[in-house]
C-alpha positions as CSV (number, residue, x, y, z in Angstrom):
1,M,-36.4,51.8,14.8
2,S,-34.6,48.5,14.4
3,L,-30.8,48.9,14.5
4,S,-28.3,46.2,15.0
5,I,-24.7,45.8,16.2
6,G,-22.8,42.7,15.0
7,I,-20.4,41.1,17.5
8,V,-17.4,39.9,15.5
9,G,-13.9,38.5,16.1
10,L,-11.7,35.5,15.9
11,P,-12.9,32.2,17.3
12,N,-12.6,31.7,21.1
13,V,-12.2,35.3,22.0
14,G,-15.4,35.5,24.1
15,K,-18.0,36.7,21.6
16,S,-20.7,34.3,22.5
17,T,-20.0,34.7,26.2
18,L,-20.4,38.4,25.8
19,F,-23.6,37.9,23.8
20,T,-25.0,35.7,26.5
21,A,-24.3,38.3,29.2
22,L,-25.8,41.0,27.0
23,T,-29.0,39.3,26.2
24,K,-29.3,36.8,29.1
25,K,-30.1,34.4,26.2
26,Q,-27.9,31.4,26.1
27,A,-25.8,31.4,23.0
28,E,-23.7,28.2,22.6
29,A,-20.2,28.9,23.8
30,A,-17.9,26.0,23.2
31,N,-14.1,25.5,23.2
32,Y,-13.7,25.0,19.4
33,P,-14.0,27.2,16.3
34,F,-17.3,27.6,14.5
35,C,-19.6,26.4,17.3
36,T,-21.8,29.3,16.2
37,I,-23.0,29.0,12.5
38,E,-26.2,30.9,12.3
39,P,-26.1,34.2,14.1
40,N,-27.8,34.5,17.4
41,V,-29.9,37.7,17.7
42,G,-31.1,39.4,20.9
43,L,-32.7,42.6,21.9
44,V,-30.9,44.4,24.7
45,K,-32.5,47.1,27.0
46,V,-30.6,50.4,27.0
47,P,-30.0,51.3,30.7
48,D,-31.4,54.8,31.3
49,Q,-32.0,56.2,34.8
50,R,-34.0,59.0,33.3
51,L,-36.8,56.6,32.5
52,N,-37.1,55.6,36.1
53,A,-37.0,59.2,37.2
54,L,-39.9,60.1,34.9
55,A,-41.8,57.0,36.0
56,E,-41.6,58.2,39.6
57,I,-43.5,61.3,38.6
58,S,-46.1,59.8,36.2
59,K,-46.7,56.5,38.1
60,P,-47.4,54.6,34.8
61,E,-48.8,51.1,34.5
62,K,-45.8,50.2,32.2
63,I,-42.2,51.3,31.8
64,I,-40.7,50.5,28.4
65,P,-37.0,51.1,27.7
66,T,-35.5,51.5,24.3
67,V,-33.5,48.6,22.9
68,I,-30.6,47.7,20.6
69,E,-30.3,44.5,18.6
70,F,-27.0,42.6,19.1
71,V,-26.1,39.8,16.7
72,D,-23.6,37.1,17.7
73,I,-21.7,36.3,14.5
74,A,-19.5,33.2,14.3
75,G,-15.7,33.5,14.5
76,L,-13.8,34.8,11.4
77,V,-10.4,33.3,10.5
78,K,-7.6,34.2,8.2
79,G,-8.9,33.7,4.6
80,A,-12.5,34.3,5.5
81,S,-12.8,36.8,2.6
82,E,-12.0,33.8,0.3
83,G,-14.4,31.5,2.0
84,E,-12.2,30.0,4.7
85,G,-14.1,28.8,7.8
86,L,-17.5,29.4,6.2
87,G,-16.3,33.0,5.8
88,N,-18.5,34.1,3.0
89,K,-21.6,33.2,5.1
90,F,-20.3,34.9,8.2
91,L,-19.4,38.1,6.2
92,S,-22.9,38.3,4.8
93,H,-24.3,38.4,8.3
94,I,-21.9,41.3,9.2
95,R,-23.1,43.2,6.1
96,E,-26.7,43.2,7.4
97,C,-25.7,45.0,10.7
98,D,-25.6,48.7,11.2
99,A,-22.4,48.8,13.3
100,I,-19.6,46.4,14.4
101,C,-18.5,45.5,17.9
102,E,-15.2,43.6,17.5
103,V,-14.2,41.4,20.4
104,V,-10.4,41.1,20.9
105,R,-8.9,38.7,23.3
106,Q,-6.5,39.9,26.0
107,F,-7.2,37.3,28.7
108,E,-4.9,34.3,29.4
109,D,-6.5,30.9,29.8
110,T,-4.7,27.7,28.8
111,N,-8.0,25.8,28.8
112,I,-9.3,27.9,25.9
113,I,-7.4,27.5,22.7
114,H,-6.5,30.4,20.4
115,V,-6.6,29.8,16.7
116,A,-3.1,31.4,16.4
117,N,-1.8,29.7,19.6
118,K,-0.9,33.1,21.1
119,I,-2.5,36.0,22.9
120,D,-1.8,39.1,20.8
121,P,-4.6,41.6,20.6
122,D,-2.9,43.6,17.8
123,F,-2.6,40.4,15.7
124,D,-6.3,39.6,16.3
125,R,-7.3,43.0,15.2
126,E,-5.1,43.1,12.2
127,T,-6.3,39.7,11.0
128,I,-10.0,40.7,11.2
129,H,-9.3,44.1,9.7
130,L,-7.5,42.5,6.7
131,E,-10.3,40.0,6.0
132,L,-13.0,42.7,6.2
133,A,-11.0,45.0,3.9
134,L,-10.4,42.2,1.4
135,A,-14.1,41.4,1.4
136,D,-14.9,45.1,0.7
137,A,-12.2,45.3,-2.0
138,A,-13.8,42.4,-3.9
139,T,-17.1,44.2,-3.8
140,V,-15.6,47.5,-4.9
141,E,-13.6,45.9,-7.7
142,K,-16.7,44.1,-9.0
143,R,-18.7,47.3,-9.1
144,L,-15.7,49.2,-10.6
145,L,-15.6,46.9,-13.6
146,K,-19.2,47.6,-14.3
147,A,-18.7,51.4,-13.8
148,A,-15.6,51.4,-16.0
149,G,-17.6,49.8,-18.9
150,E,-20.4,52.3,-18.5
151,A,-18.0,55.3,-18.3
152,K,-16.5,54.4,-21.7
153,T,-19.8,55.6,-23.3
154,G,-19.2,59.1,-21.8
155,N,-22.0,58.8,-19.3
156,K,-21.2,61.5,-16.7
157,E,-22.9,59.7,-13.9
158,A,-20.9,56.6,-14.6
159,L,-17.7,58.6,-14.7
160,K,-18.5,60.0,-11.2
161,I,-19.2,56.6,-9.8
162,K,-16.0,55.2,-11.4
163,E,-13.9,58.0,-9.8
164,L,-15.6,57.4,-6.4
165,L,-14.9,53.6,-6.6
166,E,-11.3,54.2,-7.6
167,R,-10.9,56.4,-4.5
168,M,-12.4,53.7,-2.3
169,K,-10.3,51.0,-3.9
170,A,-7.1,53.0,-3.2
171,E,-8.1,53.4,0.5
172,L,-8.6,49.7,0.9
173,E,-5.4,48.8,-0.9
174,R,-3.5,51.1,1.5
175,G,-4.9,49.0,4.4
176,G,-7.5,51.6,5.3
177,A,-11.2,51.4,5.8
178,I,-14.1,53.1,3.9
179,R,-15.2,54.8,7.1
180,N,-12.0,56.9,6.9
181,L,-13.2,58.6,3.8
182,S,-15.5,61.6,3.5
183,F,-18.4,61.7,1.1
184,N,-20.9,64.2,0.0
185,E,-24.6,63.5,0.3
186,E,-25.0,61.9,-3.1
187,E,-21.9,59.8,-2.7
188,A,-22.9,58.6,0.7
189,V,-26.2,57.2,-0.7
190,F,-24.2,55.2,-3.3
191,V,-21.7,54.0,-0.7
192,K,-24.5,52.8,1.5
193,S,-26.0,50.8,-1.3
194,L,-22.8,48.7,-1.5
195,C,-23.2,47.5,2.1
196,L,-19.5,47.7,2.7
197,I,-18.3,46.3,6.1
198,T,-15.5,48.8,6.6
199,A,-17.9,51.7,6.1
200,K,-19.8,50.7,9.3
201,P,-19.1,52.4,12.6
202,L,-16.7,50.3,14.8
203,M,-15.9,49.8,18.4
204,Y,-13.7,47.3,20.2
205,V,-14.3,45.2,23.3
206,L,-11.0,44.1,24.8
207,N,-11.9,40.9,26.7
208,V,-9.7,40.9,29.8
209,N,-9.2,38.9,33.0
210,D,-11.0,40.1,36.1
211,K,-7.6,41.0,37.6
212,D,-6.5,42.9,34.6
213,N,-9.4,45.2,33.7
214,E,-7.5,47.9,32.0
215,A,-7.4,48.3,28.2
216,R,-3.7,48.2,27.3
217,H,-4.4,48.8,23.7
218,A,-5.8,51.9,21.9
219,W,-6.6,51.9,18.2
220,N,-7.5,55.1,16.3
221,D,-10.3,53.7,14.2
222,G,-12.7,52.9,17.1
223,S,-13.2,53.3,20.9
224,V,-11.9,50.6,23.1
225,I,-13.8,49.2,26.1
226,A,-12.2,46.7,28.5
227,I,-14.7,44.1,29.7
228,D,-14.3,40.7,31.5
229,A,-17.0,38.9,29.5
230,K,-16.9,35.9,31.8
231,L,-17.5,38.0,34.9
232,E,-20.2,40.0,33.1
233,A,-22.0,36.7,32.3
234,E,-21.9,35.8,36.0
235,I,-23.4,39.1,36.9
236,A,-26.1,38.9,34.3
237,S,-27.1,35.4,35.5
238,L,-28.1,36.8,38.9
239,P,-31.6,38.0,39.7
240,E,-31.9,41.6,38.6
241,E,-32.3,42.8,42.2
242,E,-29.0,41.2,43.2
243,Q,-26.9,42.5,40.4
244,A,-26.4,46.0,41.7
245,A,-25.3,44.7,45.1
246,Y,-22.8,42.4,43.5
247,I,-21.4,45.1,41.2
248,Q,-20.9,47.3,44.2
249,E,-19.3,44.5,46.1
250,L,-16.8,44.2,43.2
251,G,-15.9,47.8,43.6
252,L,-17.4,48.9,40.3
253,K,-19.7,51.9,39.7
254,E,-21.6,50.0,37.0
255,S,-21.4,46.9,35.0
256,G,-19.2,46.7,31.9
257,L,-22.3,45.7,29.9
258,D,-24.0,49.0,30.7
259,R,-20.9,50.9,29.5
260,L,-20.9,48.8,26.3
261,I,-24.6,49.2,25.6
262,R,-24.4,53.0,26.0
263,A,-21.3,53.1,23.8
264,G,-23.0,51.1,21.2
265,Y,-26.0,53.4,21.3
266,E,-23.7,56.4,20.8
267,L,-21.8,54.6,18.1
268,L,-25.0,54.3,16.1
269,G,-25.5,58.1,16.4
270,L,-28.7,57.7,18.4
271,I,-30.5,59.8,21.0
272,T,-33.5,59.1,23.3
273,F,-36.7,61.0,23.8
274,F,-39.5,60.1,26.1
275,T,-43.3,60.0,26.4
276,T,-44.8,59.7,29.8
277,G,-48.3,59.4,31.3
278,K,-50.5,57.1,33.4
279,D,-50.6,54.4,30.8
280,E,-46.8,54.2,30.2
281,T,-43.5,55.9,30.5
282,R,-41.5,55.0,27.4
283,A,-38.1,55.7,25.8
284,W,-37.9,56.1,22.1
285,T,-34.9,56.1,19.7
286,V,-34.2,58.5,16.9
287,R,-31.0,59.4,15.0
288,R,-29.2,62.5,16.2
289,G,-30.4,65.4,14.1
290,A,-33.9,64.1,13.6
291,K,-36.7,66.6,13.3
292,A,-39.9,66.5,15.4
293,P,-42.1,64.9,12.7
294,E,-39.6,62.1,12.3
295,A,-39.6,61.5,16.1
296,A,-43.4,61.4,16.0
297,G,-43.2,58.8,13.2
298,V,-41.2,56.5,15.4
299,I,-44.3,56.2,17.5
300,H,-46.6,55.7,14.5
301,T,-45.7,56.2,10.8
302,D,-49.0,58.1,10.2
303,F,-47.9,60.7,12.7
304,I,-45.4,62.1,10.2
305,K,-48.0,63.2,7.7
306,G,-50.4,64.4,10.5
307,F,-47.8,66.2,12.6
308,V,-49.1,69.6,13.8
309,R,-46.7,70.5,16.6
310,A,-44.9,69.1,19.7
311,E,-45.0,70.0,23.3
312,V,-41.5,69.6,24.6
313,I,-39.7,69.8,27.9
314,N,-36.3,68.6,29.1
315,W,-36.6,65.5,31.3
316,Q,-34.9,67.2,34.3
317,D,-37.3,70.2,34.1
318,F,-40.2,67.7,34.1
319,V,-38.9,65.9,37.1
320,Q,-38.2,69.1,39.0
321,A,-41.7,70.4,38.2
322,G,-43.2,67.3,39.6
323,S,-46.0,66.9,37.0
324,E,-46.9,67.9,33.5
325,V,-49.6,70.3,34.8
326,E,-47.1,72.0,37.0
327,A,-44.5,72.1,34.2
328,K,-47.1,73.9,32.0
329,A,-48.0,76.3,34.8
330,K,-44.4,77.3,35.2
331,G,-44.0,77.8,31.5
332,L,-41.4,75.0,31.2
333,M,-43.2,73.1,28.4
334,R,-42.7,74.8,25.1
335,T,-44.3,74.4,21.7
336,E,-42.1,73.3,18.7
337,G,-42.9,73.0,15.0
338,K,-41.8,70.8,12.1
339,E,-38.2,72.2,12.0
340,Y,-37.4,71.5,15.6
341,E,-34.4,69.2,16.0
342,M,-34.9,66.7,18.7
343,K,-32.5,66.8,21.8
344,D,-31.5,63.8,23.9
345,G,-33.7,63.7,26.9
346,D,-36.7,65.6,25.5
347,V,-40.1,64.6,26.9
348,C,-42.7,65.1,24.3
349,N,-46.4,65.3,23.6
350,F,-47.2,65.2,19.8
351,L,-50.3,66.9,18.5
352,I,-51.5,65.1,15.4
353,N,-54.1,66.0,12.8
354,R,-56.0,62.7,12.3
């Protein structure tokens, strides 16, 4: 399952620094706007101690975590919706992502210029919000013109679409976002086809100084995580075995990146299930609410059609039992059919009719 989170924000707020820390892949980070033109893309491991706990039991040859794709998108500026600062190209990259991580600058640094020459997180957020809303409004208006023409013929489907688009247009004109609206199943399919940016789930990263690691801003349209991107990049540059010690030395329970990655995973509405054995212990990703055949299909698409049943056990029960054999002997592993809704932390064996 390939799902991506686009990292957006004004120029020089720390997007590329954060991306570098996340992926340990050097994205260019320079002290001038538009140093990033094409988006950098990196796959990031989702930290999960459950995977290690299962591996301690199974002693596999390989341990494979689940991943999220992060996309470092170049800085947006006022007027991006009208093409300013290569805005149209940047906006198209955002449309291709499944969710948005907006980086907002709180840190002070006279060596790093701000495009507005002031540090004002609310201003940054409002500027980005306006540009994304204007871009969506243009998309909705264009589609509305078409729907209005079709509705004149009395086409009932066109009338429904016209009314839906008018509701969306009104929300955007109020300064809102499409994610604020509720849609039925049929409407949701249509809205998704428009690839609207403000319909995507949103979270904020408040980029702070290391001495000021509290998020002083809270916005009701997305969760806010305070992170010192520069410090996180320093931590990520260390050998993996040294990172935990350094994090502890800083008086932190975990890195800010781990918090961010998990928050991104939750933002996408994802859960993790596991398979484990001598060959590999592996984490897999499915959307919350997925049924067992869909989970099996993540492993191999042919497994959906051939699904017979699943043997399922909670990961903690598996670890406490000490082995799959012992778990079955204690009656902890149960059999589930096609209607079983997957739970976060399930350990599964899928029985497939080949």
